[in-house]
C-alpha positions in Angstrom: 101.0 -8.4 -77.7 103.6 -10.8 -77.6 105.7 -11.4 -75.0 109.6 -9.5 -76.5 107.6 -6.0 -76.5 106.3 -6.6 -73.0 109.9 -7.6 -71.5 110.6 -4.2 -73.6 108.1 -2.2 -72.2 107.2 -3.6 -69.1 104.2 -0.7 -68.3 102.8 -1.9 -71.2 101.6 -5.2 -70.0 101.1 -3.4 -66.7 98.5 -1.4 -68.7 97.0 -4.3 -70.4 96.5 -6.4 -67.1 94.7 -3.6 -65.0 91.7 -4.1 -67.3 91.2 -6.8 -65.0 89.1 -6.1 -62.0 91.3 -8.6 -60.2 94.7 -7.1 -61.1 93.2 -3.8 -60.6 92.5 -5.2 -56.9 96.0 -6.7 -56.2 97.8 -3.6 -57.6 96.1 -0.8 -56.1 96.0 0.5 -59.4 93.7 1.4 -62.5 93.3 3.4 -65.5 92.1 6.6 -66.9 92.0 7.1 -71.0 91.1 9.9 -73.4 91.6 13.5 -72.8 88.5 14.1 -71.0 89.0 12.1 -67.5 92.9 13.1 -68.0 91.9 16.7 -67.9 89.3 16.5 -65.0 91.9 14.4 -62.6 94.1 16.6 -62.9 91.4 19.5 -62.3 90.8 17.7 -59.4 94.3 17.4 -57.9 94.5 13.6 -58.5 98.0 12.9 -59.3 99.2 10.3 -62.4 101.6 7.7 -62.3 102.1 7.1 -65.8 100.9 9.0 -69.0 101.3 6.9 -72.3 100.7 8.9 -75.3 101.1 8.8 -79.2 102.7 11.4 -81.1 99.5 11.8 -82.8 97.7 12.4 -80.0 101.0 15.0 -79.1 100.2 16.8 -82.5 97.9 19.1 -80.7 99.6 22.0 -78.5 96.0 21.8 -76.6 97.0 18.2 -75.5 100.8 19.1 -75.0 99.3 21.4 -72.6 97.5 18.5 -70.7 100.8 16.6 -70.5 103.1 19.3 -69.1 100.5 19.2 -66.4 101.1 15.8 -65.7 103.5 16.9 -63.1 105.6 14.0 -61.8 104.4 11.7 -64.0 106.1 9.3 -66.3 105.6 10.1 -69.8 105.6 7.6 -71.9 105.5 7.4 -75.5 104.3 4.7 -77.7 103.7 4.2 -81.5 99.7 4.4 -82.2 99.2 0.6 -83.0 100.6 -0.3 -79.6 98.5 1.9 -77.4 95.4 1.3 -79.5 96.1 -2.5 -79.1 96.0 -1.8 -75.3 93.8 1.0 -74.7 90.5 0.1 -72.9 88.1 2.1 -75.3 86.7 1.5 -78.3 88.1 4.5 -80.3 91.5 5.7 -78.0 92.2 9.4 -78.2 96.0 8.3 -77.8 96.4 8.9 -74.3 96.3 7.1 -70.5 97.4 7.0 -67.8 97.8 4.8 -64.1 96.6 6.2 -61.1 96.5 4.9 -57.7 93.6 4.0 -56.4 92.5 6.6 -54.0 92.3 6.0 -50.1 88.7 5.8 -48.5 88.3 8.9 -45.8 88.2 8.0 -42.0 85.2 8.9 -41.7 82.3 7.9 -44.0 79.6 9.7 -42.7 81.6 13.4 -42.5 79.8 15.5 -45.4 78.1 18.9 -45.5 74.7 18.1 -46.4 74.7 14.2 -44.9 73.0 12.8 -48.5 74.1 9.6 -49.2 73.5 7.4 -52.2 73.3 3.0 -51.4 73.4 1.7 -55.2 72.4 -2.1 -54.6 73.9 -4.0 -57.6 73.7 -1.8 -60.0 74.9 -3.8 -63.2 75.3 -1.8 -66.3 78.4 0.5 -66.1 76.8 3.4 -67.7 74.2 3.6 -65.1 76.6 3.7 -62.4 78.3 6.1 -64.0 75.3 8.2 -64.3 74.7 8.0 -61.0 78.1 9.5 -59.9 78.2 12.0 -62.5 74.3 13.3 -61.7 75.8 12.9 -57.8 78.6 14.7 -58.2 76.7 17.5 -60.2 74.2 18.2 -56.5 74.8 17.9 -52.9 75.6 14.7 -52.5 77.8 13.8 -49.6 78.9 9.9 -50.5 78.1 7.7 -53.0 78.2 3.6 -50.9 78.3 0.5 -53.8 76.8 -2.3 -51.7 77.7 -5.9 -52.5 77.0 -7.1 -56.2 77.4 -3.8 -57.6 79.6 -3.0 -60.8 83.4 -2.7 -60.2 83.6 1.5 -60.0 87.3 1.3 -61.9 85.3 -0.3 -64.8 86.8 1.6 -68.0 83.1 2.3 -69.1 82.0 3.2 -65.2 85.2 5.6 -65.3 84.0 7.5 -68.8 80.1 7.3 -67.7 81.3 9.6 -64.6 82.4 12.0 -67.4 84.7 13.1 -64.2 82.4 13.4 -61.5 84.4 10.4 -59.8 87.0 13.2 -59.0 84.4 15.3 -56.9 82.7 12.8 -54.4 83.8 9.9 -52.0 82.2 7.1 -53.7 83.1 3.7 -51.8 83.1 -0.2 -52.4 81.1 -1.9 -49.5 81.8 -5.5 -48.5 79.0 -5.6 -45.7 75.5 -4.2 -45.9 74.4 -5.0 -42.8 77.2 -3.0 -41.3 76.6 0.1 -43.2 73.0 0.1 -42.9 73.5 -0.4 -38.9 76.2 2.8 -39.0 73.4 4.7 -40.7 71.0 3.4 -37.7 73.9 5.2 -35.4 74.0 8.4 -37.1 70.2 8.4 -37.1 69.9 8.9 -41.0 66.7 7.8 -42.3 67.1 5.3 -45.0 64.9 5.8 -48.0 64.2 3.4 -50.2 63.6 4.0 -54.1 60.7 1.9 -54.4 57.8 1.8 -57.4 55.3 -0.5 -54.7 56.2 2.5 -52.2 53.7 4.5 -50.2 55.0 7.4 -50.6 55.5 9.7 -53.4 59.4 11.4 -53.7 58.6 14.8 -53.3 56.9 14.1 -49.6 60.1 12.8 -48.2 61.8 15.4 -45.5 65.4 15.8 -47.0 65.7 18.2 -44.9 66.9 15.9 -42.3 70.1 13.3 -42.8 68.9 10.9 -45.6 70.3 7.8 -47.4 68.3 6.7 -50.7 68.3 3.0 -51.7 68.6 3.0 -55.3 68.2 -1.1 -56.5 69.1 -3.5 -59.3 67.9 -2.8 -63.0 65.8 -5.6 -63.3 65.1 -7.2 -59.5 65.1 -3.6 -57.5 65.7 -3.4 -54.1 66.8 -6.6 -52.3 64.1 -7.4 -49.4 66.4 -7.8 -46.7 67.4 -4.5 -47.2 63.8 -2.8 -48.3 62.3 -4.2 -44.9 64.8 -2.1 -43.0 64.1 1.0 -45.1 62.1 4.1 -42.9 60.6 5.0 -46.0 59.6 3.5 -49.4 59.1 6.4 -51.9 57.9 6.0 -55.6 58.0 8.4 -58.3 54.8 8.8 -60.0 54.6 8.1 -63.8 52.0 9.4 -65.3 53.0 7.7 -68.8 52.7 4.2 -70.5 55.9 3.2 -69.0 55.8 1.4 -65.6 59.3 2.7 -63.8 62.8 4.9 -64.7 66.2 3.4 -65.1 68.1 3.3 -61.7 70.4 6.3 -63.1 67.2 8.5 -64.1 65.6 7.4 -60.9 68.8 8.3 -58.6 68.8 11.5 -60.4 65.0 12.7 -59.4 65.6 12.0 -55.9 69.4 13.9 -56.2 67.6 16.9 -57.5 64.5 16.6 -54.9 67.2 16.6 -51.9 68.8 19.8 -53.7 65.0 21.7 -54.3 64.0 21.0 -50.8 67.7 22.3 -49.0 67.9 25.0 -51.7 64.4 26.2 -50.5 65.8 26.5 -46.7 68.5 28.9 -48.2 66.0 31.4 -49.8 
């Protein structure tokens, strides 16, 4: 996109630059794109700073209603070709927003059920987004992204969450050892999802405060972290496939916790 256009519409330059992780971190902002993500954000009470939309998008009464809900956001109409040039999705729907990064909670371990996920170097954006979506659908109090995990605000991650990111704390952790130390202090058992583990996942007691570690898609959980786990739990597989992908494995543990806690309530 040419510099003259950026000088006339500086918001387009910022929108375009926010595709970069470094720039997102520097500015404390990120991009939401598409009707579904904006609708979920507004439903969750997220404030939008700037909304870019096309005339074509505004043609629909449903879309006009969405724009009307944007509150104090600066609404900016841009030509469709320009929006397509700055869009972060392959098939843009004609609407996107700039949003401030959320503030981290003061107490990371203040959930009701004391069940958490630690994600160790998850690289695939689709996997991370799907894990967050499953976590938001269940009684997960927080998701911790350990160093080496794909950026939470990667556009592909955000799309895969399907809005789940707005309904639970997801925190990017800089120091793994400090996180584990805090778990110890809080007396939260650390369960490693490990195909070579000694306990099947359904024999783990998830009625006590727990944190499950899900490892990298190819390497699994790093050795130094695996050695710190209280338990190594595996998912029994009877077919010809030797392992599940990270998102599927996380969902198994998430909903086993849900099953056990629901059984107590009955």
